[in-house]
Structures are given as structure tokens and as C-alpha cells.
C-alpha positions, 0 to 999 in steps of 0.5 A, a space after each residue: 597191387 589189388 585187382 577186384 573182379 566182378 562176378 557174372 560176365 567176368 569170372 563166370 558165364 552165368 546166363 544159364 542160371 540167371 535166364 532160367 530164374 528170370 523166365 521162372 519169375 516173370 512166368 510166376 508173376 504173369 509178365 511176358 517172357 523177354 527176348 534174348 537181347 533183354 535177357 542179356 541185360 539182366 546180367 550185371 545190374 542189381 535185380 531191383 534195377 533190372 525188374 523195374 527198368 527191363 520188365 517194367 515193374 513197379 518197386 513193389 512188384 520188383 521186390 516180389 520178383 526178387 524174392 521169387 527169383 532168389 528162391 530158385 536161384 539159391 536152390 539150383 540157379 547158382 550152379 547152372 553156371 560156368 567159370 570162363 575158360 582161362 580165368 583159372 590161368 589168369 588167377 594163378 598168374 596174378 597170385 604168382 605175381 603176388 597180387 591181392 585179389 577180391 570180388 565186388 558184385 551186385 549179388 548177395 553174399 551167400 550165393 556169391 560165396 557158394 559159387 566161388 567155393 563150389 567152383 574152387 576159386 574162393 581161395 584166390 580172393 582175400 575179400 568178397 564184397 556183395 550187395 546189401 539191402 537190395 543196393 549195389 553201389 559199386 563205387 562204395 563197394 570198391 572203396 570197402 574192398 580196398 585196405 588203407 594204403 593199398 596202392 595201385 588197384 584195378 577194377 575188372 568187369 564186363 559192364 558200365 557199372 564196373 567201369 563207372 564204379 572204378 572211375 568214381 573210386 579213383 582206381 584203374 579200370 579193365 573191361 572184359 569184352 567176352 562178358 555181357 557188355 559191349 566194347 563201346 559200353 566199356 570204353 564210353 564208361 571209362 575202361 582204360 584197358 580191354 581184355 578180349 579173353 580171360 588170359 588177356 587179363 593176366 597179360 595186361 596186369 602181370 605180363 612178366 609172369 609165365 609158366 603156370 603148369 597145367 595138368 595131364 589126365 588119362 582115362 583107361 578101361 577095357 573096351 566096352 567099359 563106357 569110357 567114351 561116354 564118361 570122357 564126354 561127361 568129364 569134359 563138360 564138368 571140366 569146362 563148367 569149372 573153367 579148365 582149358 581142356 585139350 581132349 586127345 586120344 591114343 593112338 592118334 591125336 596128331 596127323 601122324 598119329 591118326 595115320 598110325 591109328 588107321 594101320 593099327 585098327 584095320 581088320 585087314 592087318 591081322 598078320 601084324 606081329 606083336 612087336 610091330 604093334 607095340 612099336 607102332 603104338 609107341 611111335 604114335 605116343 612119341 609124336 603126341 607127347 611132343 606135339 600136343 601133351 607137353 606144349 599144353 602142360 607148359 601153357 597151363 592147360 589140362 590134357 585129357 587123353 583117351 588112353 596112354 601108356 597103360 593101354 600098351 602095358 595092358 594090351 601088348 604086355 598082358 593081352 599079347 603076353 609080351 610082358 609088362 617090363 618089355 613094353 615099358 622099355 619099348 615106351 621109355 623113349 616115347 614118353 621120356 618121363 611124361 606121365 599122367 598126373 592122374 589116371 582114371 581107370 574104369 574097373 569092369 569085368 572083361 566079359 561084361 565089357 566085351 558084351 557091351 562093346 559088341 552090342 554097340 557096333 562092329 568090333 575092330 581088329 583088337 576087339 575081335 580077339 579071344 576072351 582069354 586075350 581080354 582076360 589078360 588085358 584086364 589083368 595087365 591093368 590091375 598089375 599097373 595099378 598095383 605098381 603105381 596105386 597113387 596115380 590111379 583113381 579106380 572107379 567101379 564101372 558097373 553102376 549107373 552112368 550118372 553115379 560113375 560120372 559123379 565119382 570120376 568128377 569128384 576124384 579129378 577135381 580134387 586132383 586138379 584143385 590140389 595142383 593149383 595150390 
């Protein structure tokens, strides 16, 4: 069985780059800027068709517009793009089912392959057929994609061009309504089935396949390390790459856990014993593991957790001087073997971190502790890293936030793409 995918509007949410390139082109050529409804129609059809039919250009003007458009697109526009959340899950399920996959798109070959490679989905596709000589005959491209005797085949796309091409080529058609075409357009042009989300592609074409595993990521660092900022930047990167991410935190992340968080961070609870504190963190963690983390991993999603058991080891084991081993024993039943696939640790001197933290807002109960406490916390983290170095990505957190974000993204994407193989 073969499944062929359109690119824009099916695999990737490409309007950001396409619209910026269209506006840039029309501005350079002195044409009025189109409204959003017209801009949406640029996604899917060949550029020549769009510039002539949507912008009112002559063939000669459209050829010039195509050159201007592609100059910007090949430089920056193709990366102003997002893989639809759920596409990676669908591709993994189809691959697990032994289904052959290809891409059929009106885009030229070079930017198409750069997009697939940049976002790490190129390995899923055995063939990539693109427009040539400014022509994008979907029927012929589909025929060129399928080897002789390929058997059952499906064309998956979001516009009438995909459905009509599939019908003319004599294969099945599945229209996706989350892209840039309407349900009416897809059905009237020959769609046999519809998928309203990327996950529904897998449900429609390989319903027997379940159980592709997700991933568990955590981020750690002393208070003031810039963890909150870096989490937000990483979330945006993972969304751009099409990972279905559940962002959670410790303590908290569940209704019960958030109530425990309130107790732990309340400045009025200064009399809390070290053992009570450690047990409360473990209790919140036990709830999070069972209610959120494990179900998400089973569902093929990515959990990104702001702190996990390493924080308890650092803050209670190191900062409170309870000992690493004791804190790990307390947490054994809470985590029950559930540990992050990768932990990003923002490495920064505790004095620099605390100065940053106190300058930002009023400190909570833990942040009010003495400098010696925070020194022991930093040491506790370093001990955990030494015990399990392969799990940690240690990042110098004293550079620019952009440089730090870039290094984090590289390490995390490398790990996640490795898990998809």
C-alpha cells in the first residue's frame, strides 16, 4: 500500500512563509496587497496559476513574480513554516503498518527537500515528486510517484487539485479539512474520505496500528537560571516541528498537585519540616506521573515538564541536607521507574542565578533560603548529572537567551528524532 501526501496544508502549515513572500512579491511589483481570503488561495495551486488568477497578472508578469517570490522563499520563507501537530504521529503509525509513503507537491524539488529535511520528516518518504518547468500536473505527478504494481494507493491533500489528481490517476483520495481547502471543495472534487485532524489520517488508513511511544522531557536549573523563558522558547520550537507537546510543571500539573504546590510555596509555612516537604513533593509527583505523564507517553505525545525528581534530589537532598539516597528512596514509589528520556539542565552559578531571580519578583519560601542552601542545591544537581550523565543535556545558562535556546533546541530535537527511528 502507498500513501502520497501533498505538502502545504497537509504536512505543513506554511502560510506564514508563503504569505510573507506573496506580500513581498506584490509590493516589489507594485500590485495591491490582497486580503486574507485571497492570500489563503495562494496555498496549494502552482505559483503561475495563483499570480495570474488571484493577482490578475499576465503570463510574463507571473514569470517575473515567481522569480521574486522564490528568491525570498528559498532564503527564509521555507523555514517560516510549521509541521501540523499530529502529522508525526500519523507518519509513525503508517510506517509501523509497513505502508510506503511519498510526497507529491506543486513546489520545486529543492525547497521541498530542504523543508522535509529541516523538520526531520524526510526519512519517512520513499519518493518526492515535485513540479518541473513551472508545471504541476498532479495526475501525472501521482502516476510518476507509484511504482508498477504498487497496489492500493491513496492521495492525501487539502485542495481540489489533490483530489482531482488522485481521481484521474485512478487511486483513492483522502481530503484533510485542517488545511486550506474547505470540506465542500474536497467532497465536490472527489474526496472519498475526510480527516479533520492529522491523527485521523492514521485512523482512516491503518486503524489497526496503535501504541507509538511518545517522549518525556524535563528542564531543570537553579531559581533564576532563565528556565521559564527557555521553556517557552523550546515549546515554540517543538510546536514548529509538529510535536504534540503537553507542558506541565512540578509541583503541580494536576488539580491535586496544584493544591500541594500552594502549600509548599506558601511563605507562611516556614515551620514545615524537611521530611514533610520531601514527602509532599513526592505526593504531587506520584499524581502527575499517573494522571498526566504516562498517559501522554502512551498516546505518542511529548511531555515537557518544568522540574521533576532531580529538583527534589537537589533541593531536599542537597539544600536540606537530607542526602541524595534518602530522597531517591522517598521518590521510588512516586515515579515507579518513570524517568525523563532527556533532562535539560541550565548550568549557572547559584549566586548569579539568585541575583537574577530576586531582581525579577518577590522570592517564595524556598527562594528566601540562605546562600549556603542554594550552593548545596547547585552541588546536588551536579551530583545527579555525575550519576546519570547520558540523561542530561548540560547547557551553559550565562550566554544570550537566543544562543541558549538554539543549543537546547539542537540537543532536544536530536533526541526526539532519534526516538522516532
